[in-house]
N, C-alpha and C positions, 0 to 999 in steps of 0.2 A: 504493500500500500504506500510505500515511499515513492513519491513523485519526484523525479530528478529535475534539474534545471533544463530549460529548453523545451518542455512539454506543455506548458501552460501559457496562454496569452497574457499580456500585461494586465488587461482588465480583470481577468480571473485572479491573478496574483494580488492585485491591489485590493479587490473586494474581500478576499479571504484574509489578507493581512489586517485589514481594517476590523473585521469581526473578531479575529484572534486577539488583536491588541486590546480590545474592550474586555475580553475574558482574562487576559494577562493582568490587566489593571485590577479587575475585580478579585481575582484569585490571590494576587500578592497582598492585597489589603485584608482579605478574609482569612488567609491561612495563618496570619500572625495571631489571630484570636482563637482559631479553632484547633491548631496543632499544639500538642503538649510536648514537654521534654522527653517523656517516655515513648512517645510515638515517633520521634525523629529517627532513631535507629531502625525502626520498622520501615519507615519510608525509604531510608537509604538501602535497606536490604531488598525491598520489593523493586525499587528502581533498578538496582544492579541485576536482579534476577530477570526482569523483563527486558532490560537492555540486551542481555544475552539471548533471551528467547526471540527477540525481534531480529537478531542477526541470522537466525536460521530461517531463511525465507526462500521462496522460489519465484522466478519471473513469470508474469502473465501479460498477455496482449502487448508484448514487446516493449513496454515502457514503465511498468510499475511491478509491485511484488505483493505476494500474499503471505501472511504470517500471523501469529498471535499478537495481540495488542498489549495486554497487561493493564490497560487503563481501568477496566471495570474492577479488578481486584484491589487496586490502590484506592479507587473512589469509594468502594463499599467498606473498606477497612478504616480509612483515614479521612474520608470525605472528598467531595468532588474538587474542591479547590486545591488540596494537596495532590490529588490525582492529576489535575491539569498541569501543575508545576512539575511533577515527576515526569510526565510524558514530554513536556517541553525540554527538560534536561536531556532525556534520552535522544530526542530527535535532533537537538543542536549538536550533541557529541557525534552522533552518527553522520550528520551532514558535513561537519567540519573536518572530522578525522578519518572517517571510513568511506566517504563518498556515497553513502546510502541516503538518498534524498538530496535536496538542493537548498541553496540559500534563498533564491528568488521564490521557491515554492515552499519555503518553511511555513509561511502563514497558512497555506492550504493543508500541509501535512499535519500541523498542530491543530487546525480546525477539525480535521477529520478524526484524528486519533486522540487529541487532547481535549476537545470540546464535545463533539458528537459521541465519541467512544468512551467518554467519561461521564458526562452529565445525563445522557440517556439511560445508561444502566442504573445510575443512582436514582433517577426519578422512577423508573419501573420498579426497582426493589423497594423503595420507600412506599410506593403505592400498595405494593403487595403486603408489606408489614402493617400498614395502617388499616387495610381491609380485614386481614385475618389474625393479626397480632400473635404470631407464634414463630418459633425458631424454624419450623418447617416452611412457613411462608417466607421467611428471610432467605433460606437457601434456595427455594423455588424461584423467588424473585431475583436472586443473584444470578441463577442460571438463565432465566428468561431475559433479564436485563443485559447480561453480557452478550448473549446471542444477538439480541436486537441491536445493541450498540455496535457490534462488529459489522452486522449487515448494513446498517444505515451509514456507518463510516465508509464502507466500501462503495455504497451507492453514491455518496457525495463525491468520492474520489473519481468514480466513473463519470459523473456529470461534469466535474471540473475538466477532466481530460476531453470528454466528448464535445464540450462547448468551446474548446480552444481550437482555433482554425489551424494551428500548426501541428496539432495531433492528427495522425493518419486515420483514426477510427472515429466514426460517428458516435453520438451519445448512446443510442440503443445498444450498440455493440460493446462499448466500454462498460456501461452499467450492467449488462447481462454477464459479461465475463467476470467483473469484480463481484457481483452479487452471488453468482453460482459458486465461485471458489470460497468466498467468505461465509456463505451459508453453511458450508461444511466445517470450516475453521471455527465458526461461531459456536458449534457444539462443543468443541474442545475448549474454547474460551470459557464457556459456561461451566464446564466440569472443573476447570482449574480455579475459577473464581469462587464457586460454591465450596470447593475443597479448602481453599485458603481460609474462608470465613468459618467453616466448620472446625478446623484445627484451632483457630484463634479463640472461638467461643468456648471451646473445651479447655484449652491450656492457658491462654492469656487473655481472658475477657477484660482485664483492666486496661489493656491497650485500646479497647473499643468503647470504654464506658462514657467517653465524652462525645461520642457520635450520636446525633439525633436519630440515626437509623436503628441503633441497637440498644440504646439506653434502657428502654422499658423492658426489653427482653432479658437483659442482663440482671436487672433488678428482680425479675421474676424467676431467675435461674436459667432462662433460655431453654426450658424443657417442654413447653407446650407444642 
């Protein structure tokens, strides 16, 4: 899903950068209040883990890649603002030092993987917990949110590529290729995300206790 330089028109780059900058500003302001000292090591661990996971990718439609994102797991453990910052760190390092993604397309890549791929899973999982108020709802919402976040992030990437006149494939082709591949990867993303949450709820729920997503479940023992 990393879009390299030279595949997006200037207009698409500018629009995605503008939207991403708004979320950068919001996340940087919010993360100071939402992230605790105990959660920072977890954020660093998850960032490193999914940095490595994203490096294991395969090319599709000749210009981008398919791989796990990791954003849903960070968002659902530490909150979407920390998730957005984590994904930005990953994508900046990959673009500058590994040639995976580009600088002109960084706004698009962060929008896809750090905004859509983070805030959508969080919203889906939060809705699930509010409706059913149980740890099972949390894990089911985590799976569904991660799957949907991956799929929508891929669709956005396909649209950005397809709407760019310098890209050789039309939007329907790019969206279909991205969506088909990431609908499969989304299942894996959902399993990984739900697994991370399940382990933390059992072993280190204190790392999650300040999250609005899990606070009530932890107070109730997370057993329903």
